[in-house]
Every structure is written in structure tokens, then in C-alpha cells.
MMTF fields as JSON, N, C-alpha, C and O atoms, coordinates in Angstrom:
{
  "mmtfVersion": "1.0.0",
  "mmtfProducer": "UNKNOWN",
  "numBonds": 267,
  "numAtoms": 268,
  "numGroups": 67,
  "numChains": 1,
  "numModels": 1,
  "chainsPerModel": [1],
  "groupsPerChain": [67],
  "chainIdList": ["A"],
  "bondAtomList": [4, 2, 8, 6, 12, 10, 16, 14, 20, 18, 24, 22, 28, 26, 32, 30, 36, 34, 40, 38, 44, 42, 48, 46, 52, 50, 56, 54, 60, 58, 64, 62, 68, 66, 72, 70, 76, 74, 80, 78, 84, 82, 88, 86, 92, 90, 96, 94, 100, 98, 104, 102, 108, 106, 112, 110, 116, 114, 120, 118, 124, 122, 128, 126, 132, 130, 136, 134, 140, 138, 144, 142, 148, 146, 152, 150, 156, 154, 160, 158, 164, 162, 168, 166, 172, 170, 176, 174, 180, 178, 184, 182, 188, 186, 192, 190, 196, 194, 200, 198, 204, 202, 208, 206, 212, 210, 216, 214, 220, 218, 224, 222, 228, 226, 232, 230, 236, 234, 240, 238, 244, 242, 248, 246, 252, 250, 256, 254, 260, 258, 264, 262],
  "bondOrderList": [1, 1, 1, 1, 1, 1, 1, 1, 1, 1, 1, 1, 1, 1, 1, 1, 1, 1, 1, 1, 1, 1, 1, 1, 1, 1, 1, 1, 1, 1, 1, 1, 1, 1, 1, 1, 1, 1, 1, 1, 1, 1, 1, 1, 1, 1, 1, 1, 1, 1, 1, 1, 1, 1, 1, 1, 1, 1, 1, 1, 1, 1, 1, 1, 1, 1],
  "groupList": [{"groupName": "UNK", "atomNameList": ["N", "CA", "C", "O"], "elementList": ["N", "C", "C", "O"], "formalChargeList": [0, 0, 0, 0], "bondAtomList": [1, 0, 2, 1, 3, 2], "bondOrderList": [1, 1, 2], "singleLetterCode": "X", "chemCompType": "L-PEPTIDE LINKING"}],
  "groupTypeList": [0, 0, 0, 0, 0, 0, 0, 0, 0, 0, 0, 0, 0, 0, 0, 0, 0, 0, 0, 0, 0, 0, 0, 0, 0, 0, 0, 0, 0, 0, 0, 0, 0, 0, 0, 0, 0, 0, 0, 0, 0, 0, 0, 0, 0, 0, 0, 0, 0, 0, 0, 0, 0, 0, 0, 0, 0, 0, 0, 0, 0, 0, 0, 0, 0, 0, 0],
  "groupIdList": [1, 2, 3, 4, 5, 6, 7, 8, 9, 10, 11, 12, 13, 14, 15, 16, 17, 18, 19, 20, 21, 22, 23, 24, 25, 26, 27, 28, 29, 30, 31, 32, 33, 34, 35, 36, 37, 38, 39, 40, 41, 42, 43, 44, 45, 46, 47, 48, 49, 50, 51, 52, 53, 54, 55, 56, 57, 58, 59, 60, 61, 62, 63, 64, 65, 66, 67],
  "secStructList": [7, 7, 7, 7, 3, 3, 3, 2, 2, 2, 0, 0, 0, 0, 0, 1, 6, 6, 7, 7, 2, 2, 2, 2, 2, 2, 2, 2, 2, 7, 6, 6, 6, 7, 7, 7, 7, 7, 3, 3, 3, 6, 6, 3, 3, 3, 3, 3, 2, 2, 2, 2, 2, 2, 2, 2, 2, 2, 2, 2, 2, 2, 2, 2, 2, 6, 7],
  "xCoordList": [43.787, 44.822, 45.315, 44.556, 46.669, 47.402, 47.192, 47.13, 47.065, 46.952, 48.3, 49.232, 48.443, 49.901, 49.638, 48.708, 50.645, 50.606, 51.723, 52.837, 51.393, 52.342, 52.399, 51.379, 53.644, 53.795, 53.29, 53.199, 52.964, 52.462, 53.408, 52.967, 54.672, 55.68, 55.716, 55.838, 55.592, 55.539, 54.139, 54.076, 53.14, 51.902, 52.063, 51.637, 52.603, 52.527, 53.668, 53.348, 54.845, 55.857, 55.649, 55.917, 55.13, 55.061, 53.64, 53.518, 52.651, 51.301, 50.763, 50.19, 50.874, 50.375, 51.506, 51.435, 52.566, 53.545, 54.007, 53.954, 54.437, 55.21, 54.298, 54.656, 53.039, 52.096, 52.724, 53.494, 52.371, 52.938, 52.231, 51.302, 52.68, 52.041, 50.862, 49.925, 50.796, 49.62, 48.551, 47.489, 48.782, 47.915, 47.142, 45.914, 47.946, 47.521, 46.604, 45.606, 47.058, 46.262, 44.96, 43.966, 44.844, 43.594, 42.658, 41.454, 43.244, 42.46, 41.857, 40.734, 42.661, 42.24, 41.21, 40.307, 41.308, 40.34, 39.271, 38.549, 38.879, 37.748, 36.769, 36.926, 35.821, 34.97, 34.185, 33.823, 33.9, 33.305, 34.065, 33.48, 35.444, 36.197, 36.316, 36.559, 36.125, 36.178, 37.313, 37.236, 38.603, 39.839, 40.267, 40.077, 40.859, 41.102, 41.949, 42.902, 41.511, 42.19, 43.332, 43.415, 44.27, 45.6, 45.702, 44.948, 46.489, 46.688, 48.1, 49.163, 47.949, 49.147, 49.942, 49.339, 51.269, 52.101, 53.315, 53.941, 53.712, 54.848, 54.732, 55.71, 53.643, 53.366, 53.699, 53.934, 53.732, 53.873, 52.531, 51.844, 52.193, 51.063, 51.208, 52.159, 50.387, 50.402, 49.036, 48.043, 48.997, 47.743, 47.654, 48.638, 46.516, 46.124, 46.123, 45.371, 47.009, 47.299, 46.014, 45.725, 45.312, 44.026, 43.001, 42.411, 42.835, 41.76, 42.127, 41.243, 43.579, 43.888, 43.605, 43.184, 43.842, 43.69, 42.079, 41.642, 41.246, 39.891, 39.391, 38.565, 39.866, 39.576, 39.751, 38.906, 41.082, 41.47, 40.331, 39.834, 40.03, 39.087, 37.657, 36.935, 37.327, 36.054, 36.038, 35.067, 37.181, 37.283, 37.193, 36.556, 37.766, 37.742, 36.299, 35.759, 35.712, 34.249, 33.329, 32.562, 33.425, 32.748, 32.939, 31.991, 34.267, 34.569, 33.884, 33.551, 33.658, 33.129, 31.469, 30.851, 30.964, 29.59, 29.577, 28.488, 30.539, 30.5, 30.622, 30.426, 30.976, 31.158, 29.736, 29.58],
  "yCoordList": [34.941, 36.123, 36.802, 37.161, 37.008, 37.813, 39.217, 39.766, 39.904, 41.175, 41.981, 41.586, 42.992, 43.631, 44.922, 45.726, 44.881, 45.846, 46.913, 46.556, 48.243, 49.157, 50.046, 50.381, 50.414, 51.133, 52.572, 53.071, 53.237, 54.588, 55.526, 56.341, 55.418, 56.131, 56.023, 56.974, 54.768, 54.674, 55.194, 55.755, 55.008, 55.548, 56.965, 57.474, 57.755, 59.041, 59.454, 60.381, 58.972, 59.463, 59.051, 59.8, 57.743, 57.261, 57.444, 57.832, 57.181, 57.276, 58.561, 59.022, 59.253, 60.638, 61.739, 62.781, 61.407, 62.486, 63.364, 64.594, 62.586, 63.326, 64.081, 65.082, 63.475, 64.02, 64.007, 63.121, 64.914, 64.903, 63.78, 63.094, 63.679, 62.765, 63.371, 62.644, 64.756, 65.523, 65.161, 64.651, 65.388, 65.056, 63.686, 63.616, 62.648, 61.335, 61.175, 60.454, 61.931, 61.93, 62.448, 61.781, 63.48, 64.227, 63.189, 63.079, 62.525, 61.599, 60.423, 59.949, 60.063, 58.96, 59.344, 58.568, 60.573, 61.151, 61.78, 62.342, 61.883, 62.46, 61.365, 60.823, 61.055, 59.951, 60.2, 59.169, 61.151, 61.366, 60.955, 60.691, 60.921, 60.566, 59.092, 58.572, 58.39, 56.912, 56.358, 55.513, 56.91, 56.502, 55.211, 55.037, 54.258, 52.957, 52.947, 53.692, 52.121, 51.906, 51.247, 50.263, 51.621, 50.827, 49.652, 49.553, 48.69, 47.46, 47.69, 48.01, 47.507, 47.79, 46.497, 45.453, 46.498, 45.445, 45.982, 46.877, 45.485, 46.031, 47.523, 48.208, 48.078, 49.537, 50.293, 51.499, 49.685, 50.487, 50.329, 49.316, 51.326, 51.459, 50.776, 51.128, 49.948, 49.422, 49.546, 49.466, 49.751, 49.928, 48.945, 48.747, 48.317, 47.448, 48.278, 49.246, 47.901, 48.819, 48.812, 49.808, 47.684, 47.553, 48.598, 49.412, 48.539, 49.443, 50.967, 51.804, 51.3, 52.674, 53.085, 54.208, 52.182, 52.641, 52.542, 53.312, 51.7, 51.795, 53.064, 53.662, 53.589, 54.832, 55.989, 56.865, 55.909, 57.164, 57.073, 58.103, 55.947, 55.872, 56.338, 56.967, 56.021, 56.444, 58.021, 58.707, 58.476, 60.041, 60.619, 61.66, 60.04, 60.607, 60.621, 61.633, 59.431, 59.343, 60.412, 61.082, 60.545, 61.428, 62.929, 63.706, 63.261, 64.573, 64.827, 65.974, 63.813, 64.162, 64.484, 65.29, 63.883, 64.262, 65.788, 66.361, 66.38, 67.712, 68.775, 69.963, 68.283, 69.499, 69.91, 70.844],
  "zCoordList": [72.179, 71.577, 72.745, 73.646, 72.765, 73.761, 73.624, 72.524, 74.888, 74.706, 74.644, 75.344, 73.916, 73.9, 74.973, 74.916, 75.884, 76.896, 76.607, 76.225, 76.803, 76.6, 77.853, 78.455, 78.221, 79.413, 79.25, 78.129, 80.359, 80.412, 79.674, 78.864, 79.942, 79.232, 77.614, 76.842, 77.3, 75.831, 75.28, 74.186, 75.995, 75.532, 75.445, 74.408, 76.336, 76.254, 75.231, 74.488, 75.071, 74.354, 72.829, 71.889, 72.703, 71.16, 70.539, 69.377, 71.272, 70.723, 70.798, 69.811, 71.906, 72.016, 71.969, 72.622, 71.128, 70.683, 71.896, 71.936, 72.811, 74.01, 75.006, 75.626, 75.098, 76.124, 77.653, 78.025, 78.346, 79.657, 80.573, 80.148, 81.671, 82.702, 83.265, 83.595, 83.428, 83.79, 82.679, 83.035, 81.467, 80.461, 80.656, 80.613, 80.864, 81.08, 82.316, 82.342, 83.33, 84.617, 84.208, 84.494, 83.616, 83.381, 82.467, 82.7, 81.529, 80.814, 81.73, 81.558, 82.615, 83.524, 84.429, 84.74, 84.891, 86.05, 85.484, 86.307, 84.141, 83.68, 83.219, 82.125, 83.994, 83.651, 82.384, 81.818, 81.91, 80.663, 79.37, 78.319, 79.535, 78.406, 78.233, 77.144, 79.424, 79.265, 78.649, 77.756, 79.201, 78.653, 79.288, 80.492, 78.506, 78.943, 80.312, 80.542, 81.043, 82.523, 82.463, 81.728, 83.128, 83.215, 83.932, 84.9, 83.68, 84.403, 85.274, 84.742, 86.466, 87.433, 87.507, 87.753, 87.308, 87.477, 88.104, 87.535, 89.28, 90.076, 90.202, 89.902, 90.612, 90.634, 89.41, 89.49, 88.319, 87.022, 86.221, 86.35, 85.42, 84.707, 83.154, 82.457, 82.728, 81.412, 80.888, 81.612, 79.575, 78.904, 77.778, 77.065, 77.585, 76.35, 75.215, 75.104, 74.301, 73.178, 72.194, 71.532, 72.152, 71.334, 71.978, 71.267, 73.241, 73.903, 73.637, 73.458, 73.619, 73.396, 71.911, 71.633, 71.028, 69.681, 69.365, 68.51, 69.962, 69.904, 70.342, 69.652, 71.559, 72.176, 71.27, 71.087, 70.641, 69.642, 68.391, 67.935, 67.968, 66.932, 67.343, 66.569, 68.494, 69.056, 69.126, 68.807, 69.563, 69.672, 68.258, 68.098, 67.26, 65.871, 65.377, 64.929, 65.488, 65.165, 65.805, 65.114, 67.098, 67.87, 67.377, 67.267, 67.092, 66.517, 65.222, 64.921, 64.441, 63.017, 63.315, 62.62, 64.225, 64.614, 65.202, 65.184, 65.642, 66.169, 65.128, 65.382, 63.856, 62.858, 62.417, 61.63]
}
């Protein structure tokens, strides 16, 4: 099965509703968040779409336990 890669720009703008590049930097540099790591192609960051959606789901599940 082929992985679907999405650019960092698309990730921020479409999936995370216009999040800033600083927001993404913070997610990537906080080891406790375990945010999916990018894949670099020609100095551009791409993310595995399935990994990102799995991370979002895990965050939702974790927040339910915090209530």
C-alpha cells in the first residue's frame, strides 16, 4: 500500500486549519507529544497522512481520559 504524503504547508493549512509554522515547530520539538516525523524530499517536509490522522485520533482519545 502506497503512503500518501502531504506537504507541511498543506498539513498546516488544511488539516490544522491555518496553523502557523511555529505551531508545527513546537509540535515537532516536544518529545512528549510524539508528533509524526516529517520525511524530507529536496529540503521540503512531507508527512505521512495516515500517521497524522492516527496522531489526531490518539490525542482525542487521550483527552477523553483527562475529563
